[in-house]
C-alpha positions, 0 to 999 in steps of 0.5 A: 710607258714601259714602267706603266705596263710593267707596274700594271702586270705586277698589279694584276698578278698580285690581285690573282695570287691574293684572290686564290689565297684568300679563297683557298681556305673557304674551299669545300668540294665534292666529287661526283662520279657516274655509273649507268644501268639499263639499256646502256651501261657506258656513259658517253658524256655528262652535261652538267648545269648549275641551275642556280647560277645558270652555268654549264659544262660538258665532261666525259662519262668517265670523268669526275666532277669536282664541285668547289665553292671557290675555283682554285688550286690552293697555295701557290708553292713550289718545292724542288724536292717534290714530285713536280717541279715547275719553273719559272713559276709564274711565267710569261711565255713558257715554263718547264715541267719536271717529274720522276716516274718510278717505272715505265708508264703511260701518262696523261698530262692535263692542264685546266683553267679555273672553270675546270675546262681542259685547255690542253692535254697530252698523253705519252709512253714514259720511261722510268726516270726524270721527264721534262716537258715544256708548257706554252701558249697560255693566257694570264690566269692560274691553272691546274696541272695533273699528271696521271697514270696507273702507278702515280699521280701528282698535281700542281699550280701554274700562274701565267702572266702573259696578256697575249693568248697563244695556242696551249701546247705541251711538248716532251723535251727529254727523259733522263733514264737512270742517270743516262743522258737525256733522250727524246720519247715518242709521243703516242697521243696528243688530244684534248678529248681522250676517251676511257681516261678519268679526269677531274673536272672542276665546277664552281658551286655554292652550298644549296646550288641545284645541279642538273646532270644529263647522262648521254649514251648514244640515243639515250638521255637521262637526267639526274637532279642533285643539291649536293651536301657530300660526294656520291656516285650518280647512277643514270638509268638509260630507258628507251624513249623514241617515238614513231618518227625517230625522236629520242626524248630526254627522260627524268625520274620524279618520285616513282614515275618516269616522265619525258623531260621534253615535250612530245614532238611526234607527227608531221608539221602542218600550218596552224590554219590547217585542220590538225588531222591524225598524226599532225601537230602545230608548232610555234616559237617563243614569239608566237610564230609558226616554226616547222623545227618545233623548238617547244614540241608539238601542240596537239588537239586532244583527239589527235593526240589520243589517236582514237582512244576513249578517255580514261582515268585513275581512281586515286593515289598510286598505283591507282593514279593509272588507267586501267588501260593506259592510252599510248596515243602518240607517245613512244612505245612503253609510254603513255598519255598521263591520267589527270590522277598521274599529273596530280601525283607528279604535282604531289612529288614536285614541291613542298605542299603535296596535300594541296593537290587532291586526288579528285575531279572537282577541284579546279583551281590554282593549287600548291606553293612552289610546285609550279616553279620546280617544274619550270625550265630555267636558265633559258630564254623561252619563258617570259620574265620574270619566270617567277619562282622557276627552279627546275628542281625536279628536272621536269624542264617544262617549256611555255609551249602556249596553245592554239585555238581556232587557227591561232597561237596563244600564250606563247612564252607565258604558259604551259598547258598539258593534256591528260587522258581524263574527260569531263563534261565533253572537255579534258582535264589540263594542267598548266604553268605560267611565267608569273606564278610559282603554283599549278593550275588545273581545269577542263578545256575544250578538246579542240584546243592545241596543247603540249603533252608530256608522256609517262612510263608504263 
């Protein structure tokens, strides 16, 4: 049995190393860094979502996102003459890490796994000389070690063959100062979440994958969409979008318009069987059940959403797609309910067939090619399968809020309906998406219906 276990471990190790070497030459990576402007210039964190693969990680705002075709760290080579020495490598229970610092520095040592997740991190004040650390508690796998300071950086690969996971830990053993005897140096920080330090965090990426980046700073959240073909710096513009109930909304720029990237949720929840008076809302979950938590935002009757304002419309392409006096309704200050023409502008910016969306009030039809799919949320359980063509390429993240009519929830999980301020024949223009379609529908509906709303910036 002992021989069998030993052979099994050797086999796993061989596969692990072979896989890394096989993929190394294919690796192509992009580095994405972040800045911010607007209401805030600091970034607390960034949520990174690969919408093609439905994977996600969260990193600090000062971190650098490293998108790689194949996660790995290159050839596993140890050189005793290099700046970094790791031995034994591979290891089972622990390994020793040695490196020399040319001057006294404050250094950060990070260990990250093949997904880019930091498994342990330590920060130390180190004196000039050779430093020795011990790493333990890892489970079987390949890891990246990075040592960073203002005066030097180095990195390497570590292979652990232990099948029993412990608590990952880095401990300083000693520092030899200019040939003197080894002595202990006090650890000043030991944390997995150090602020104001730059880390390079890896995430697997294939060419053509759609990446959704959500920058977070205090109450502000801004989405930025990329399909990377090179390294770049992403700038998040933080803009206030807070309703009268204190709800803060994620926003996204699509073309020259700024849209809420989640459904309006202002108002007081009331049961769907109750009359919807001013300042209230109906809410349901994806199963069509009443839900006061409003996971997909509120459903509003048109007159309530408009808060008594008269209907209005634009007259054509931007800048004439806006009303002369935009209707705020229940939207946050600085935002308004879009006109039918503003929704048309959104659709023209959302996909590959802008000419399919005419600026008129006569075309009632299913329009476009892929625009609906590019507006629909993906990688969640909100939409019914198959959620045809959903890519969320725009970052609009449309949810299937369904609708209400005569005290009943309808189309839950299947459709998203969005009000506009434009009235026609005592009804209002509505733009709609469906789980089985890649296109966008537009038509007029009775104002007593309960639909969702996305506000657009003034």
